[in-house]
N, C-alpha and C positions, 0 to 999 in steps of 0.2 A: 584596434583597428576602428577606422571611422566608418561611416555609412557607406561612403564611396566605395572604400576597398571592401567592405562587407558584401555589397552589392555585386561588385566585380568578381569577386571570389566565386559567389554563388552561380553568376552566370556561366562561369568558366567550368562549373561543375556539370551543369547541363542536366540536372536532375535534383529534384527536392529544393527546388529554389525558393526561397521565402517571397511572399507577396506580401508587400507592406500593408499592414494593418488598415482597415477603413476607419480607425478611431485611433486617436493617440494612445500610447501604451501608457498604463497608470503607473504612479511613483510605486516603487516596490517597498514593502515594508519587511520582506524577508530575503535572504540570500540562498536558503537551503530548506529541503523539505524531508522530514522523515517519516515514513509511512509505516505504521504498525499493523499489518495484515492478520486479521482474524480470520483466514481461510476456513471454510465449512460452513458457514452460517450461525453466526452468534446470536441467540435469543436474546431481544432487547427486554424482555420483561425478567430476566434472570441476571442481567448485568447493569445497565445504565437507566433503565427505566422501569424500576419495580412496581409491581401491582399488589393486589390484595395476595396475602401470604398464606397456604393452606399447607400445613404439615403432612407427613406421610402418614397415612393411615389405611390398611387394608379396607377396601370397600367403598372408597371415596369415589364419588362419579367424576368421571375424567372431565367433564365440561365445566366443573367448579375449579379447577386447576389453571391460575393465572401466573403464580409465580410459586418456585418450591424453595425460595430462600426468603428470609425476613429482610425487610429493608433496612437500612444503617443510615445514621446522619453523616452529613458531611461538613466541611468547614463552612460552607455557604448557607447561611439559612434558608430552610425551606427546600433544599434540593437533597434527596436520598439517593444512594445507589444500592445494589443489592450486597448481601452479606457474602464476604471473601474478597471483596475491593477496599478494604480498611485503608490501605496506604494510599491508593489513588484518591480515596475520599479526602485525605488529608492535602492534596494540592489541587482540588477543585476549586479555588480560588483564582488560580492560573488559567482556567479552563474555559472555553466554551463548547457546551454540550448541545448537539442537534439530535432530537428525539423523533424526527419524522422523515428521515431518508427513505423514499420509496423506490424499491427497485423497478427496472424495466419489465414491461410486459413482453416477453420473448418467446411466448407459447409454451411449451413445455419447460419446467423450472429444472435445469441442469447447472451444477456448480461451474463448471467450465465457461458455459455461455455467459453466465451471470459476472463471473470473475473478467472474463475478457471484456465485457460491457463497463464493468467498473474502470478497468485499467485503462482502456483506450477510450472510452467515451462514446464508441460505436457498437452497435447491435452486430453480431457475426449472423452470416457471413459477409464480408465486404469484397468488392471487386479489385481491391488493391490491399497491400499488406499494411494494415493499421499499426502505428506504432503505440508503444506503451508511453504512458504519462511521463515516465522517468526519461525516457528517450528524447520525448518532446522537449523537455525542459534543458536536458543535456544539448540537444541540437540549438536550442532558440539563445539560452544565455551560455553556452560553453562551460568549461571547467571553472572552478575557483581556484584550483591548485593544477597546474598542467601535467604534474606528475600522478594525481591522484585521478582514477577514473570518475568522470562525472556521475556515473548511475551504477551504483552497488546494490546486488539483489542477495540477502542474506536469509539462509535457512530452508530453502526449498529445493528439494531434489527433483529432478526430471525423469528418473527411473521408476517411479511409483506409479500407481494407478491413475489415468487420465494425463500421464506425463507428456505425451504429445499435444494435447488440447491446452496444457499449461504453457508449453513452449510456444503456441501460437501467438498468444499475446506478450509473452516475455521475450519481446525482441524490438529493435528499432524499426522494423517494417522497411518500408521505402526510403527512410531516412539514411540508412546504410549502417554497416556493421560498426563503424568506430563510435556510433552512439548507443549500442546496444549495452546490456547489462554485463557487468564483471560480478560473475555468480560465485557465492562463498556458501554451500550448502551446509557446511560445519563450522560455526565460528571459531571454535577451539583449534582448527586446522587451517584458519586463514593464511596465516604467515606462510604455511608451505607453498600458496598461489603466487608469492611474490619472492620466491628464492630459486635460483637455478638448481636443476637435480644434485643430489648429494654426490659428491665425489668428482663433480665435473669441474675443470679447470675452467677460469674466465676467458682463456683464448679459444679452447673448445667450444665453450657457450657461445661466443661471440661468432666464430665460423659457422655453427650449427644454426645460429640465428639467419645469418646471412644466406646460407643455403636454403634455409625453409622460406624465407621471402621469395627467393628467385623461382624456387619450384612453385609457390603459391601463384606468383605474377605469371609463369608460363602456363601453367595449367588453366587459368582463367582466360587466356589469349584466345578469342574467337568462339569462347564459350557462352553458355547463356548468362544474361545478366548485363546491365548497362555498363559503360565504362565507370560512371560515377561509383556504382557498387563494387566494382573492383578495386577502384582506388580507396575507396573507403575501408575495404577489408585489409589492404596493405596499411593504411593509415592506422589501422587497430592493432596491428601487429607492432608498430613502431610504438604506439602507446603503451603496449604492455611491457615492452622492452624498457622504454624509459622508467616505468615504476620500478623494474626490479633493481636499478641502480640508484634510485632515488632514496634520501633518509627518510621520505614518507612511508616507505615500507614499513618501518618499526610501528606503525599505527595498528597493522593487522596482527601484531603480536601480543595475545592476551596475556602472554606470561609475564609482560613488563608491566603489569598494572598491579598496584600494591594488593596485597591479600585482602585487607579490610573492603577495600573498594570492589575486588573481584567477588568476593563472597555476598556482598549486598546485592550483586545482580545475579548471582550463580543458582538459578532455578532449573536449570536445564538449557537446552539449545536456544531457547527464546530469549531467556535472561541473558546468556552470552552474546546473543545477538545484538541486543540492546546495548550492552556494554560496548561491543565492537562498533555499533552505530554512533555511539557517543566519540569514541577515539577517531572514527573516521572523518565525522563531522569537525572535529578539531583540526583534523590534517587538511580538510579541505574539499571534501566530497560534496557533490551538488544536491543529488537526489539518493536517498538510501531508503531501501524498504527491507522490513524485518517481518518474516512470517512465522506464525505459529506451525507451519508448514500444513498445507492441504494434502491430506490422503484419504480418500474414500472410506467412510465409516469410522474415521478416528478423529481425534480432537474436537473441533466445534459441530463436525459432521454427526450430530447426535441422533441417529435413527434408532437408538435405544438407550436404556439407562442415563437419561439426560441429566439428572440430578447429581448423580455420582460422578459422571465426566465432567461436568461444569465445576464441580468442585476443586477437581484436579486443575483444569485450564486456568480459572481462577488464581489458583495457587502458582502457576507458571508465570502470569502476566502482572500480578498486582505490585509487588516489590520492584521488578525491573522498571516498569513505566514510570512509577512514582520516583525512582532514584534517576533516571534519565532526565525527567524534568527539572529535579532539584540540582544534578550536577551541571546541566547546560544553563541554568539560572546563575549557578556560583560562578561559573565561568564567563559570564557575560555573554552568552550566545543565544539564549532562549529567545530574547526579543527578535533576533534575526533569523530564527529557526522554527519552520511551523512543522509541528508534529500532528498527524492524522492519523487517528484509530479508527478503522473500518471494517467492514464485513460484507459479502456479497448480497446478503438478505438475512432476515430474522428467521424465527421459528416461533410456533403455537402448537398448543397440545392437539387443536382439533381442526385448524383449517389450513388447507394447502392452497396458495396463491393469496388471494386478496378477496374481500367481500362480494365485489362486482366483477371479479374474474377469477373465479374458482378452476382449478385445474384437477386433474387425476390425483386421487390420493397415492402417494409411494410408501406410505407406513401405514401399516394396521393397529389401529389404537383401541382397546376394548372400552366399552361404555364405562366399566367400572375399574379402576385401579386394583388389581389382586396380587400383585407382586413389585417390587422395586424397580424392575427394568422398565416398568411403563409409566414411571414417575419421572416428568421432565417434558421438555419442550421438543418434540420430535418431527412435526411437519414444517414444510418451507413456508414462510410467511413473508410476503413481499410488500404489504401495505405501509409498513413502518419499521424502522431500525435505527439503531443509535450511532452516530459520529462523533468521537471526542476530538477537539483540537485543543492544542496547546502554542503560545508563542506567536511569532512571525506576524504580529499586528492584529490577530484577533482579539476579541473582548475577554475579559478576564471574570469569573464567577457568574457567568451567563449560560441562560439555557433557552433554546429557540425550538418552537414547536410543541404541540400537546398532542397525546395520543389519548384514545378512550380508556376508561378507567375498568370497563367490563368488557367482556369478548364480544366481538372481535376487537383487540386492543389496537386500532387503525389510527392512521392519522386523521385528527379532527382540526389541527389549525396549521397553517406554513409548512406544505409540503415541500420536500426538497428533491429534486431529481439530479441524475448524474451530471448533466450539462452544466447546471447552475453550480453544483458543488466542485467540478473541475474550474468553472469560471472562477471562482472565489479562490480557489488554490492557485491559479495562473496570477489573478489579480494582486495577490501579496507578493508574487515574485516580478511584477511589472510586466506581465504578458497580457496582451488583449486577448479576450475570447474569440475575436474576429481575426485572429492572426492565423495566416493559413500557409502552406508549402503548395508548390505546383507540383502535381504529379500526373503524368498521362495527360498533359496539357490542360488539367483544370484543377481548381484549388481544393485543397483538404485542410479544413479548418480544425483548429486545436480543440474546440468544441463542436458539437455536431451542427454541421452547416453554419457553423459562426453563430448560432442562436442562444449559447450560454450566457447568463447574467450573473454577475456577482452578486453574491447576497449581502446588500450593504449592513443589514441589521447585525451580521456577525463580525463586521470589523469595527476595531476601535475608532478609527477615523472615517467609518463609512466608505462610500463609493465616490 
């Protein structure tokens, strides 16, 4: 489709029309994005930015504990990670590591609000339904393979704590249903989502599909919602039906993966999700997100037993992430695939918020560690956090930003905020940070108010 045809198509839609960027689109260095989401608040000093190690000992003053794991070397001279990430350490020569992501000041620190902010680039609430970054990418660039959903979300259920809040940003918002996520909460059951129901004949399935479309169309007539949104929902049904009859559906079936390869990923749902992401990237997915799953007080949401629980979380992520990087590289896909590992904010033993924006403590931490459950990072910390990136045009073996070596382990050089991180991601895909869509007769920019700036220092070829 040429520019004129695209513009006419957008005008015909009458909603979510693209407004041509005020500056030329950059040259893309990536075709696809895989986000590895550490939902719950991954402590930077326990993972990708280790500090002075204090082993567990009853009677240790809490304020002295910066890291509960020793640092380990990586294949990049002078760059260390935290114990438990030995396999990722072996692929750090392909990585750019940001150590100074500063989460937004959103008032009270709430996981759902900060996850909304990270995934949309806008602080809630908004007067319009802000789209997820995956939906923006799907809408702006379209699918790589017409049969494969452009935006696939792996590993997150929406019937758990804060499920409605998670749904609020895991949508295409005003862009329309066809650009929303194809949700696969259980990677090992993904193939069931691309098969007709068991025992249903093809003719019966086709008849049911036609009837369902008719009922959906009739139910929307005269009801709430623009014509654009109604048409978008019907197009999303067509897209789903196309996938069912496509050879690309085989990519969703993890039983087709050789056993040795499957075993190298299989640390649980997250590891299986990374394997599924690799298979879907090969099949032509544009944006894939794999989450360790956010459930309040589980996973990275370490309000207690921080050391014990991070030992398990690192076991889940270490091998699959390293294998994903190596597999994409072996298949010639890493250079055109941007992998981004991130979390909504970090954690600290003592501080809630940041030094100049303290908020009410949500966790009681005793002055003295007198039992193992108090050993670890349990308070929400927003002044610094780690983001790990591979492929897609970012530098290799590179560290950006510096944090203080003593508490508070805050950002001291090169802070990174969400609009600039998003601008950098968009830049690798050839999307201007000033690209905007018209909604309610005003522009909605892909970065907040169009102010995001790509961080040239992270990119192999600069800006």
